[in-house]
N, C-alpha and C positions, 0 to 999 in steps of 0.2 A: 390509462396507464401512463406513468411518468417516463419520459424519454431521457436517459442519461447519455451524455456525449462522450465523456472520458473520466478517468480518475483525475483528481486535482492535486491533493496533498495529504500528508499525515501531519497532525499536530500532536506533539509529545512533550510531557513534562520531564524536566531534568533537574535533579537535585544538585548535580555538579555540571552547570551549564558549560563552563570552559572545557571540561573533560569530554563532554559529549560532542562539542564542536570540534575539538582536536581530533578525536577518533573519526568523525565523519569526513573531515578534510584530509588528514594525513594518512589514515588507514584506508577508508572507503574510497576517497578520491573526489568527494563532492566539493563544490565551490561554496564558500561562506560569502553570501551576497553582501551582508552588512559589513561595515568597517569605515575607515576614514573617508573612502570615496563613495560609500554607499549610504543608504537611508537608514540610519541606525534607530533602534527602538530598544530602550532599556529592558533587560530581562528576556528578550526574544532574539533568537538567532535563526536566520533563514538559510537553508541549504538548497543548492541548485544542481540539477543533473542534465537539463535540456532547455528548451525554449521558455518553459514556464519560469516566472520569477523565482519560485521555489517549489519543491515537491515535499520537503520535510522542514518543519519548524520546531525548534526546541524552545520551550517556555520554562523559565526558571521556577522551580517549585518541586512538588512531590513527583517522584518517578511514576510514569504510567502514561498510557495513550489518552489524549484529550479528545481527539476527533479524527475521523477518516472522511475525506471529502471527495465529492464527485461534481462534475460540471453539468449544467443544463444549458440549453441553447441561448436563451435571452430572458429579459425580465418577465415577459409574458409567460414563458414556460415555468419560471420560478414561482410566479403567483399561482399558476394552475397547480403546480406540485404542492404548494402550501395548502391550497384548498382541498386537494385530493387526500393528502395525509390527514388533515383534520377531519374530513368526512369518514375516513377509516378509523378514527378514534385516537390518533396520535396527538400528543401535545407538541405543537410546533412553535419554536421561538425564532423571531426574526432578529438578526444581529443589527446593532446600531452602527453608526458611521465609523467610530473608532475601532470597533471589532472588525469591521469589513476592511478597514485600512491595514490593520495588523495582518490580515490574511491576504492582502493584495488582491482583493476582489471588489466588484461594484456593489454586490448585494449577496446575502446568504441567509439561509434558514437552517435551523438545527433541530434534530429530534433524536430520540432513542429508538433503536430497532426493538423488536419484541424480546430480544435477549440481553438488552442493556448496552449494546454498542452505540456510542454517540456518532451520528452521521450528520454531515453538513452537505447541503446542496448549494452550489455557488454559481454565479454568473459573472462574466467579465473578469476572469482570472488574468492578471497582468502577464504580458509577454515581454521578454527582454530580447532586443534585436542583436546585441553583441554576442560573440561566441562565449561559451562557458569557460571560465578560468578554473579548470579543475585543480583540486588540491594536489593531485599526483596523477601520473599516467596510468590509470586503471582500465582505460578503454571504455568507460561508461558512455552509452549513447542516449539512454532515456530512462525515466521512471517507468518500470514495466508493469507491476501490479502490486496489489496489497491483499493481505490475507487476514481475515477475522476469525475469531473463535465463537462457537455457539454450542450449547449442550445437545441440540438435535439438528443435525445437518439437513435432514429431509425437510424439517419445518423451516429452516433458514432458506433453503432453496425455494420453498413455496412462497415465503414472504418476498424474496427478491424477484422471483419470476412472475408473480401476479401483481406486484406493485410497480415494478420497473421493467424496462425492455431488456431484461437479463435472461440469457439462455444457458442451460447446462451444456457444457462441452463434454465433460467426462465425470464419472463418479469413481471414488476409491472406497468401495463398500459404504459403510455408515460413517467412515472416518473423514471424508472430504468430498466436496463438490467444487469443480473448477468451472467458472462461468465467464461468459464473454458478453461484451456490449458492442463490439465491432468485430473485425476479422481476426484479431489476435485471439489465440486459443483461450486465454483467460486474462482478464484485467482484475477480476475479483475471485478470490477463493474463500471458502468457509471450511474450517477444520473443526473437528469435534473437540470441545473443551468444556470443562465444567462451568467456567465463568467467562464473561465477555472479555475481550482483549484483542490486541493486535498480534497475530502469530508471526508475521514478518513483512518486511518491505523488500521489493525486488527491483534490481537495476539491471537492464540489459547491457551487454558489452558487445564490442564490434567484431571480435574474432574469438575462435575457439582458444587460441593461444592466450588471450587475455584471462580466461578462467584459470589456466594453469599458472600463468605469471602471478596472478593475484593470490592463488593458493600458496605459492612460495613466499610471497610478501607477508601474508597473514602468519605463516609459520615462523618467519623470521622475527615477527613482532609479538610472538607468544599469544596470538589471538585464538580463542576457543573455536575450533571447527566443529560445527554441529553435525554436518552431513556433507559428503561429497569430497572431491568431485565425482559426479555421477551423471546419468542421463535419465530423465523422466520419460516413461513410455507414453504418457498421455499427450504432453505438449511436444515431445521430442527434444526438449531443451537440455543442454548440459548445465548442471547446477553446482553451486557451492554456497552452503549456508554457514553463517558464522555469527557469533554473539558479540554484541557491542555493549558499551556502558548503558546503565539504566534499564538493563534487561531487554534491550531492543535487538531483535534478530534481523540481520541483513541477508540478502541473497544476491549473488551475481548469477546471471544465466545468459546463455547464447543459443540461438537457433530455434526460437519458439515457433511452433506451428501456426500458420494462418489458415483459417477456414474460409475459403473463397466461394464455395458452393453451399450457401445456407440451406437450400432446399434438400440437398442430398445428405447433409451431415446428420448422423444419429449419435447421441451420447453412448459411450461405452462404459462397461462396468468392470472394474478391476477389484480383485480380492486382495485386501492389504496383507493378508496372511500368506499369500503366494509369493515366493521368492522372485524378485525381479519386477514386482508390480509397482514399486516406487522407484527403484534404481535398476535400469536394464543392465548395468555393469556389475550388479550383484554385490555392491558394497554394503556396509552396515547402514541401517536407516533408523531414524528416530524422529519423533515430532519435535520441531523447533521450539525453543523457549518462547512463551507468550508474554508480552508486556501487558499487565492487567489494565483494564479500563478504569480510569478515574471516574468517580461519581460526581459530576459537576452540579452545583446548585442552580446555575443558570447557564448562559452561553459562555460568559467570560471564564477563563482567559481566552 
């Protein structure tokens, strides 16, 4: 079984690179790492939320998610993961030095999950020691989780839980499985969707007040609010989903549950048709807009 350490980043295509970066910095509040004082790379913009060099990278080109990445412990673990995936019948491609540099990692491999989502496993993700220079005061503390689409959520859980050290925390019928790789209630979620793609990226904020301040900020800037503010009964987190350029859905949340007693926790099953099963505050709910998975010919971009 392959041991994941954490989520690493999302890499996304942007037809309007400047517009995507402007929204991510001025509206969401992320730091644009590249620039006059940064390590620039033509056609690529790196966005930062925490100690990682970046958690979101926009690559100029067709709109769509390019890859979702997770860290493993060291080069030995990456080599073992590569072998394990190939043994299971997956085509695994190892990135070259230039591709690794663009991702700010030492090494990485890429493969497609059984549903067509491009996954990258990385080692040596670059850390920045200096404080984050947030684009605005949104209260972001970290890159919280990512959510993928798959046509069969149960099969997706089977893949993730038998290939990796991923455990189901809770189920929302056949519509979603929320999964953890550490104490956080979920770092990975899979939602039911006909085609592969990125359902949303999540950023944790420091205070409950940040969720509501951000809600007002989004409204003032005519941003499409997809869902919230509300509270998820599974993680206990107060949430706010909103749609950005390139069809990318963002989420702010506060107060996510931590599962500290691994032996005692049992996944719970929620009926998505039951009122309050997605939002305890009984607000209107809908599935966030998914950014489709691009079909890459190789690893690049």
